[in-house]
mmCIF file of the N, C-alpha and C atoms, coordinates in Angstrom:
data_MODEL
# 
_entry.id   MODEL 
# 
loop_
_atom_site.group_PDB 
_atom_site.id 
_atom_site.type_symbol 
_atom_site.label_atom_id 
_atom_site.label_alt_id 
_atom_site.label_comp_id 
_atom_site.label_asym_id 
_atom_site.label_entity_id 
_atom_site.label_seq_id 
_atom_site.pdbx_PDB_ins_code 
_atom_site.Cartn_x 
_atom_site.Cartn_y 
_atom_site.Cartn_z 
_atom_site.occupancy 
_atom_site.B_iso_or_equiv 
_atom_site.pdbx_formal_charge 
_atom_site.auth_seq_id 
_atom_site.auth_comp_id 
_atom_site.auth_asym_id 
_atom_site.auth_atom_id 
_atom_site.pdbx_PDB_model_num 
ATOM 1   N N  . MET A 1 1  ? 95.946  216.848 -113.111 1.00 0.00 ? 1  MET A N  1 
ATOM 2   C CA . MET A 1 1  ? 95.534  218.030 -112.413 1.00 0.00 ? 1  MET A CA 1 
ATOM 3   C C  . MET A 1 1  ? 94.024  218.017 -112.252 1.00 0.00 ? 1  MET A C  1 
ATOM 4   N N  . TYR A 1 2  ? 93.560  218.195 -111.081 1.00 0.00 ? 2  TYR A N  1 
ATOM 5   C CA . TYR A 1 2  ? 92.105  218.238 -110.742 1.00 0.00 ? 2  TYR A CA 1 
ATOM 6   C C  . TYR A 1 2  ? 91.694  219.665 -110.516 1.00 0.00 ? 2  TYR A C  1 
ATOM 7   N N  . VAL A 1 3  ? 90.755  220.171 -111.273 1.00 0.00 ? 3  VAL A N  1 
ATOM 8   C CA . VAL A 1 3  ? 90.309  221.554 -111.139 1.00 0.00 ? 3  VAL A CA 1 
ATOM 9   C C  . VAL A 1 3  ? 88.852  221.517 -110.672 1.00 0.00 ? 3  VAL A C  1 
ATOM 10  N N  . GLY A 1 4  ? 88.661  221.176 -109.433 1.00 0.00 ? 4  GLY A N  1 
ATOM 11  C CA . GLY A 1 4  ? 87.384  221.114 -108.861 1.00 0.00 ? 4  GLY A CA 1 
ATOM 12  C C  . GLY A 1 4  ? 86.333  220.314 -109.605 1.00 0.00 ? 4  GLY A C  1 
ATOM 13  N N  . GLU A 1 5  ? 85.129  220.918 -109.719 1.00 0.00 ? 5  GLU A N  1 
ATOM 14  C CA . GLU A 1 5  ? 84.104  220.266 -110.462 1.00 0.00 ? 5  GLU A CA 1 
ATOM 15  C C  . GLU A 1 5  ? 84.107  220.661 -111.936 1.00 0.00 ? 5  GLU A C  1 
ATOM 16  N N  . TYR A 1 6  ? 85.074  221.336 -112.326 1.00 0.00 ? 6  TYR A N  1 
ATOM 17  C CA . TYR A 1 6  ? 85.211  221.796 -113.780 1.00 0.00 ? 6  TYR A CA 1 
ATOM 18  C C  . TYR A 1 6  ? 85.779  220.755 -114.692 1.00 0.00 ? 6  TYR A C  1 
ATOM 19  N N  . PHE A 1 7  ? 86.990  220.299 -114.430 1.00 0.00 ? 7  PHE A N  1 
ATOM 20  C CA . PHE A 1 7  ? 87.628  219.318 -115.315 1.00 0.00 ? 7  PHE A CA 1 
ATOM 21  C C  . PHE A 1 7  ? 88.850  218.733 -114.615 1.00 0.00 ? 7  PHE A C  1 
ATOM 22  N N  . THR A 1 8  ? 89.281  217.707 -115.261 1.00 0.00 ? 8  THR A N  1 
ATOM 23  C CA . THR A 1 8  ? 90.584  216.996 -114.879 1.00 0.00 ? 8  THR A CA 1 
ATOM 24  C C  . THR A 1 8  ? 91.484  216.950 -116.137 1.00 0.00 ? 8  THR A C  1 
ATOM 25  N N  . LEU A 1 9  ? 92.735  217.269 -115.977 1.00 0.00 ? 9  LEU A N  1 
ATOM 26  C CA . LEU A 1 9  ? 93.726  217.092 -116.986 1.00 0.00 ? 9  LEU A CA 1 
ATOM 27  C C  . LEU A 1 9  ? 94.660  215.994 -116.567 1.00 0.00 ? 9  LEU A C  1 
ATOM 28  N N  . GLN A 1 10 ? 94.958  215.072 -117.462 1.00 0.00 ? 10 GLN A N  1 
ATOM 29  C CA . GLN A 1 10 ? 95.843  213.951 -117.181 1.00 0.00 ? 10 GLN A CA 1 
ATOM 30  C C  . GLN A 1 10 ? 96.846  213.746 -118.309 1.00 0.00 ? 10 GLN A C  1 
ATOM 31  N N  . ALA A 1 11 ? 98.127  213.414 -118.038 1.00 0.00 ? 11 ALA A N  1 
ATOM 32  C CA . ALA A 1 11 ? 99.073  213.195 -119.059 1.00 0.00 ? 11 ALA A CA 1 
ATOM 33  C C  . ALA A 1 11 ? 98.989  211.741 -119.463 1.00 0.00 ? 11 ALA A C  1 
ATOM 34  N N  . GLY A 1 12 ? 99.116  211.505 -120.786 1.00 0.00 ? 12 GLY A N  1 
ATOM 35  C CA . GLY A 1 12 ? 99.121  210.160 -121.327 1.00 0.00 ? 12 GLY A CA 1 
ATOM 36  C C  . GLY A 1 12 ? 100.153 209.958 -122.390 1.00 0.00 ? 12 GLY A C  1 
ATOM 37  N N  . GLY A 1 13 ? 100.440 208.805 -122.799 1.00 0.00 ? 13 GLY A N  1 
ATOM 38  C CA . GLY A 1 13 ? 101.423 208.598 -123.823 1.00 0.00 ? 13 GLY A CA 1 
ATOM 39  C C  . GLY A 1 13 ? 101.572 207.153 -124.200 1.00 0.00 ? 13 GLY A C  1 
ATOM 40  N N  . SER A 1 14 ? 102.380 206.908 -125.158 1.00 0.00 ? 14 SER A N  1 
ATOM 41  C CA . SER A 1 14 ? 102.689 205.536 -125.559 1.00 0.00 ? 14 SER A CA 1 
ATOM 42  C C  . SER A 1 14 ? 104.159 205.386 -125.997 1.00 0.00 ? 14 SER A C  1 
ATOM 43  N N  . SER A 1 15 ? 104.604 204.195 -125.910 1.00 0.00 ? 15 SER A N  1 
ATOM 44  C CA . SER A 1 15 ? 106.130 203.988 -126.183 1.00 0.00 ? 15 SER A CA 1 
ATOM 45  C C  . SER A 1 15 ? 106.297 202.646 -126.823 1.00 0.00 ? 15 SER A C  1 
ATOM 46  N N  . VAL A 1 16 ? 107.464 202.439 -127.315 1.00 0.00 ? 16 VAL A N  1 
ATOM 47  C CA . VAL A 1 16 ? 107.874 201.193 -127.972 1.00 0.00 ? 16 VAL A CA 1 
ATOM 48  C C  . VAL A 1 16 ? 108.333 200.282 -126.826 1.00 0.00 ? 16 VAL A C  1 
ATOM 49  N N  . GLY A 1 17 ? 107.882 199.004 -126.792 1.00 0.00 ? 17 GLY A N  1 
ATOM 50  C CA . GLY A 1 17 ? 108.290 198.080 -125.796 1.00 0.00 ? 17 GLY A CA 1 
ATOM 51  C C  . GLY A 1 17 ? 109.646 197.559 -126.011 1.00 0.00 ? 17 GLY A C  1 
ATOM 52  N N  . SER A 1 18 ? 110.353 197.187 -124.979 1.00 0.00 ? 18 SER A N  1 
ATOM 53  C CA . SER A 1 18 ? 111.656 196.635 -125.064 1.00 0.00 ? 18 SER A CA 1 
ATOM 54  C C  . SER A 1 18 ? 111.833 195.558 -123.980 1.00 0.00 ? 18 SER A C  1 
ATOM 55  N N  . GLU A 1 19 ? 112.596 194.509 -124.321 1.00 0.00 ? 19 GLU A N  1 
ATOM 56  C CA . GLU A 1 19 ? 112.839 193.421 -123.300 1.00 0.00 ? 19 GLU A CA 1 
ATOM 57  C C  . GLU A 1 19 ? 113.893 193.720 -122.357 1.00 0.00 ? 19 GLU A C  1 
ATOM 58  N N  . ASN A 1 20 ? 114.831 194.711 -122.753 1.00 0.00 ? 20 ASN A N  1 
ATOM 59  C CA . ASN A 1 20 ? 115.920 195.046 -121.836 1.00 0.00 ? 20 ASN A CA 1 
ATOM 60  C C  . ASN A 1 20 ? 115.862 196.479 -121.428 1.00 0.00 ? 20 ASN A C  1 
ATOM 61  N N  . GLU A 1 21 ? 116.146 196.742 -120.140 1.00 0.00 ? 21 GLU A N  1 
ATOM 62  C CA . GLU A 1 21 ? 116.123 198.083 -119.575 1.00 0.00 ? 21 GLU A CA 1 
ATOM 63  C C  . GLU A 1 21 ? 117.117 199.026 -120.307 1.00 0.00 ? 21 GLU A C  1 
ATOM 64  N N  . LYS A 1 22 ? 118.281 198.470 -120.692 1.00 0.00 ? 22 LYS A N  1 
ATOM 65  C CA . LYS A 1 22 ? 119.277 199.259 -121.364 1.00 0.00 ? 22 LYS A CA 1 
ATOM 66  C C  . LYS A 1 22 ? 118.891 199.752 -122.705 1.00 0.00 ? 22 LYS A C  1 
ATOM 67  N N  . ASP A 1 23 ? 117.883 199.118 -123.322 1.00 0.00 ? 23 ASP A N  1 
ATOM 68  C CA . ASP A 1 23 ? 117.399 199.521 -124.615 1.00 0.00 ? 23 ASP A CA 1 
ATOM 69  C C  . ASP A 1 23 ? 116.362 200.639 -124.569 1.00 0.00 ? 23 ASP A C  1 
ATOM 70  N N  . VAL A 1 24 ? 115.908 200.989 -123.401 1.00 0.00 ? 24 VAL A N  1 
ATOM 71  C CA . VAL A 1 24 ? 114.843 202.062 -123.243 1.00 0.00 ? 24 VAL A CA 1 
ATOM 72  C C  . VAL A 1 24 ? 115.586 203.394 -123.100 1.00 0.00 ? 24 VAL A C  1 
ATOM 73  N N  . SER A 1 25 ? 115.018 204.339 -123.911 1.00 0.00 ? 25 SER A N  1 
ATOM 74  C CA . SER A 1 25 ? 115.574 205.693 -123.867 1.00 0.00 ? 25 SER A CA 1 
ATOM 75  C C  . SER A 1 25 ? 114.486 206.658 -124.255 1.00 0.00 ? 25 SER A C  1 
ATOM 76  N N  . ALA A 1 26 ? 114.766 207.917 -124.334 1.00 0.00 ? 26 ALA A N  1 
ATOM 77  C CA . ALA A 1 26 ? 113.764 208.942 -124.702 1.00 0.00 ? 26 ALA A CA 1 
ATOM 78  C C  . ALA A 1 26 ? 113.240 208.656 -126.156 1.00 0.00 ? 26 ALA A C  1 
ATOM 79  N N  . ASN A 1 27 ? 114.072 207.995 -126.990 1.00 0.00 ? 27 ASN A N  1 
ATOM 80  C CA . ASN A 1 27 ? 113.651 207.688 -128.380 1.00 0.00 ? 27 ASN A CA 1 
ATOM 81  C C  . ASN A 1 27 ? 112.597 206.571 -128.405 1.00 0.00 ? 27 ASN A C  1 
ATOM 82  N N  . SER A 1 28 ? 112.340 205.901 -127.267 1.00 0.00 ? 28 SER A N  1 
ATOM 83  C CA . SER A 1 28 ? 111.290 204.906 -127.200 1.00 0.00 ? 28 SER A CA 1 
ATOM 84  C C  . SER A 1 28 ? 109.908 205.505 -127.178 1.00 0.00 ? 28 SER A C  1 
ATOM 85  N N  . ILE A 1 29 ? 109.784 206.747 -126.770 1.00 0.00 ? 29 ILE A N  1 
ATOM 86  C CA . ILE A 1 29 ? 108.526 207.449 -126.593 1.00 0.00 ? 29 ILE A CA 1 
ATOM 87  C C  . ILE A 1 29 ? 107.953 207.727 -128.064 1.00 0.00 ? 29 ILE A C  1 
ATOM 88  N N  . LYS A 1 30 ? 106.653 207.206 -128.275 1.00 0.00 ? 30 LYS A N  1 
ATOM 89  C CA . LYS A 1 30 ? 106.041 207.465 -129.558 1.00 0.00 ? 30 LYS A CA 1 
ATOM 90  C C  . LYS A 1 30 ? 105.122 208.666 -129.588 1.00 0.00 ? 30 LYS A C  1 
ATOM 91  N N  . SER A 1 31 ? 104.422 208.914 -128.459 1.00 0.00 ? 31 SER A N  1 
ATOM 92  C CA . SER A 1 31 ? 103.506 210.065 -128.381 1.00 0.00 ? 31 SER A CA 1 
ATOM 93  C C  . SER A 1 31 ? 103.275 210.468 -126.948 1.00 0.00 ? 31 SER A C  1 
ATOM 94  N N  . VAL A 1 32 ? 102.964 211.742 -126.723 1.00 0.00 ? 32 VAL A N  1 
ATOM 95  C CA . VAL A 1 32 ? 102.607 212.250 -125.496 1.00 0.00 ? 32 VAL A CA 1 
ATOM 96  C C  . VAL A 1 32 ? 101.364 213.160 -125.686 1.00 0.00 ? 32 VAL A C  1 
ATOM 97  N N  . LYS A 1 33 ? 100.386 213.071 -124.858 1.00 0.00 ? 33 LYS A N  1 
ATOM 98  C CA . LYS A 1 33 ? 99.189  213.905 -125.033 1.00 0.00 ? 33 LYS A CA 1 
ATOM 99  C C  . LYS A 1 33 ? 98.657  214.280 -123.691 1.00 0.00 ? 33 LYS A C  1 
ATOM 100 N N  . ALA A 1 34 ? 97.742  215.304 -123.758 1.00 0.00 ? 34 ALA A N  1 
ATOM 101 C CA . ALA A 1 34 ? 97.045  215.748 -122.580 1.00 0.00 ? 34 ALA A CA 1 
ATOM 102 C C  . ALA A 1 34 ? 95.579  215.204 -122.708 1.00 0.00 ? 34 ALA A C  1 
ATOM 103 N N  . VAL A 1 35 ? 95.040  214.566 -121.722 1.00 0.00 ? 35 VAL A N  1 
ATOM 104 C CA . VAL A 1 35 ? 93.741  214.034 -121.716 1.00 0.00 ? 35 VAL A CA 1 
ATOM 105 C C  . VAL A 1 35 ? 92.831  214.954 -120.852 1.00 0.00 ? 35 VAL A C  1 
ATOM 106 N N  . PHE A 1 36 ? 91.754  215.441 -121.551 1.00 0.00 ? 36 PHE A N  1 
ATOM 107 C CA . PHE A 1 36 ? 90.808  216.317 -120.904 1.00 0.00 ? 36 PHE A CA 1 
ATOM 108 C C  . PHE A 1 36 ? 89.592  215.518 -120.555 1.00 0.00 ? 36 PHE A C  1 
ATOM 109 N N  . ARG A 1 37 ? 89.159  215.624 -119.304 1.00 0.00 ? 37 ARG A N  1 
ATOM 110 C CA . ARG A 1 37 ? 87.940  214.944 -118.784 1.00 0.00 ? 37 ARG A CA 1 
ATOM 111 C C  . ARG A 1 37 ? 87.005  215.969 -118.131 1.00 0.00 ? 37 ARG A C  1 
ATOM 112 N N  . PRO A 1 38 ? 85.924  216.246 -118.775 1.00 0.00 ? 38 PRO A N  1 
ATOM 113 C CA . PRO A 1 38 ? 85.005  217.251 -118.202 1.00 0.00 ? 38 PRO A CA 1 
ATOM 114 C C  . PRO A 1 38 ? 84.465  216.883 -116.812 1.00 0.00 ? 38 PRO A C  1 
ATOM 115 N N  . GLY A 1 39 ? 84.283  217.789 -115.940 1.00 0.00 ? 39 GLY A N  1 
ATOM 116 C CA . GLY A 1 39 ? 83.709  217.539 -114.654 1.00 0.00 ? 39 GLY A CA 1 
ATOM 117 C C  . GLY A 1 39 ? 82.233  217.691 -114.653 1.00 0.00 ? 39 GLY A C  1 
ATOM 118 N N  . LYS A 1 40 ? 81.613  217.632 -113.488 1.00 0.00 ? 40 LYS A N  1 
ATOM 119 C CA . LYS A 1 40 ? 80.179  217.668 -113.342 1.00 0.00 ? 40 LYS A CA 1 
ATOM 120 C C  . LYS A 1 40 ? 79.572  219.000 -114.013 1.00 0.00 ? 40 LYS A C  1 
ATOM 121 N N  . LEU A 1 41 ? 80.192  220.105 -113.710 1.00 0.00 ? 41 LEU A N  1 
ATOM 122 C CA . LEU A 1 41 ? 79.637  221.337 -114.191 1.00 0.00 ? 41 LEU A CA 1 
ATOM 123 C C  . LEU A 1 41 ? 79.663  221.433 -115.734 1.00 0.00 ? 41 LEU A C  1 
ATOM 124 N N  . ILE A 1 42 ? 80.674  221.006 -116.340 1.00 0.00 ? 42 ILE A N  1 
ATOM 125 C CA . ILE A 1 42 ? 80.774  221.055 -117.785 1.00 0.00 ? 42 ILE A CA 1 
ATOM 126 C C  . ILE A 1 42 ? 79.833  220.020 -118.450 1.00 0.00 ? 42 ILE A C  1 
ATOM 127 N N  . ARG A 1 43 ? 79.829  218.807 -117.839 1.00 0.00 ? 43 ARG A N  1 
ATOM 128 C CA . ARG A 1 43 ? 78.909  217.701 -118.407 1.00 0.00 ? 43 ARG A CA 1 
ATOM 129 C C  . ARG A 1 43 ? 77.410  218.167 -118.326 1.00 0.00 ? 43 ARG A C  1 
ATOM 130 N N  . ASN A 1 44 ? 77.026  218.748 -117.226 1.00 0.00 ? 44 ASN A N  1 
ATOM 131 C CA . ASN A 1 44 ? 75.676  219.237 -117.037 1.00 0.00 ? 44 ASN A CA 1 
ATOM 132 C C  . ASN A 1 44 ? 75.381  220.430 -118.007 1.00 0.00 ? 44 ASN A C  1 
ATOM 133 N N  . ALA A 1 45 ? 76.301  221.299 -118.218 1.00 0.00 ? 45 ALA A N  1 
ATOM 134 C CA . ALA A 1 45 ? 76.120  222.391 -119.134 1.00 0.00 ? 45 ALA A CA 1 
ATOM 135 C C  . ALA A 1 45 ? 75.905  221.857 -120.575 1.00 0.00 ? 45 ALA A C  1 
ATOM 136 N N  . LEU A 1 46 ? 76.701  220.818 -120.914 1.00 0.00 ? 46 LEU A N  1 
ATOM 137 C CA . LEU A 1 46 ? 76.567  220.242 -122.305 1.00 0.00 ? 46 LEU A CA 1 
ATOM 138 C C  . LEU A 1 46 ? 75.178  219.616 -122.488 1.00 0.00 ? 46 LEU A C  1 
ATOM 139 N N  . LYS A 1 47 ? 74.608  219.060 -121.405 1.00 0.00 ? 47 LYS A N  1 
ATOM 140 C CA . LYS A 1 47 ? 73.247  218.478 -121.471 1.00 0.00 ? 47 LYS A CA 1 
ATOM 141 C C  . LYS A 1 47 ? 72.226  219.495 -121.806 1.00 0.00 ? 47 LYS A C  1 
ATOM 142 N N  . LEU A 1 48 ? 72.456  220.752 -121.312 1.00 0.00 ? 48 LEU A N  1 
ATOM 143 C CA . LEU A 1 48 ? 71.471  221.819 -121.569 1.00 0.00 ? 48 LEU A CA 1 
ATOM 144 C C  . LEU A 1 48 ? 71.687  222.551 -122.857 1.00 0.00 ? 48 LEU A C  1 
ATOM 145 N N  . ALA A 1 49 ? 72.821  222.326 -123.499 1.00 0.00 ? 49 ALA A N  1 
ATOM 146 C CA . ALA A 1 49 ? 73.090  223.051 -124.778 1.00 0.00 ? 49 ALA A CA 1 
ATOM 147 C C  . ALA A 1 49 ? 72.163  222.683 -125.900 1.00 0.00 ? 49 ALA A C  1 
ATOM 148 N N  . SER A 1 50 ? 71.862  223.670 -126.738 1.00 0.00 ? 50 SER A N  1 
ATOM 149 C CA . SER A 1 50 ? 71.035  223.425 -127.940 1.00 0.00 ? 50 SER A CA 1 
ATOM 150 C C  . SER A 1 50 ? 71.794  224.076 -129.091 1.00 0.00 ? 50 SER A C  1 
ATOM 151 N N  . PHE A 1 51 ? 71.484  223.507 -130.247 1.00 0.00 ? 51 PHE A N  1 
ATOM 152 C CA . PHE A 1 51 ? 72.277  223.874 -131.450 1.00 0.00 ? 51 PHE A CA 1 
ATOM 153 C C  . PHE A 1 51 ? 71.215  224.259 -132.504 1.00 0.00 ? 51 PHE A C  1 
ATOM 154 N N  . GLN A 1 52 ? 71.636  225.213 -133.339 1.00 0.00 ? 52 GLN A N  1 
ATOM 155 C CA . GLN A 1 52 ? 70.828  225.669 -134.509 1.00 0.00 ? 52 GLN A CA 1 
ATOM 156 C C  . GLN A 1 52 ? 71.623  225.790 -135.732 1.00 0.00 ? 52 GLN A C  1 
ATOM 157 N N  . LYS A 1 53 ? 71.102  225.456 -136.917 1.00 0.00 ? 53 LYS A N  1 
ATOM 158 C CA . LYS A 1 53 ? 71.837  225.687 -138.133 1.00 0.00 ? 53 LYS A CA 1 
ATOM 159 C C  . LYS A 1 53 ? 71.781  227.114 -138.457 1.00 0.00 ? 53 LYS A C  1 
ATOM 160 N N  . LYS A 1 54 ? 72.964  227.651 -138.761 1.00 0.00 ? 54 LYS A N  1 
ATOM 161 C CA . LYS A 1 54 ? 73.052  229.075 -139.128 1.00 0.00 ? 54 LYS A CA 1 
ATOM 162 C C  . LYS A 1 54 ? 72.816  229.224 -140.590 1.00 0.00 ? 54 LYS A C  1 
ATOM 163 N N  . SER A 1 55 ? 71.893  230.064 -140.937 1.00 0.00 ? 55 SER A N  1 
ATOM 164 C CA . SER A 1 55 ? 71.523  230.315 -142.338 1.00 0.00 ? 55 SER A CA 1 
ATOM 165 C C  . SER A 1 55 ? 72.199  231.485 -143.007 1.00 0.00 ? 55 SER A C  1 
# 
């Protein structure tokens, strides 16, 4: 999913490999995750960010 210059969301995952197509099933999936990639606006905002230790 592309959200303009803000960010991109992408689905990713991993599975167990198999030599035969018949051995592949939903149980072969090990993990599924959402991958967040900041766009230009967020990357530029992070460059301007400053941090302070709270006392």
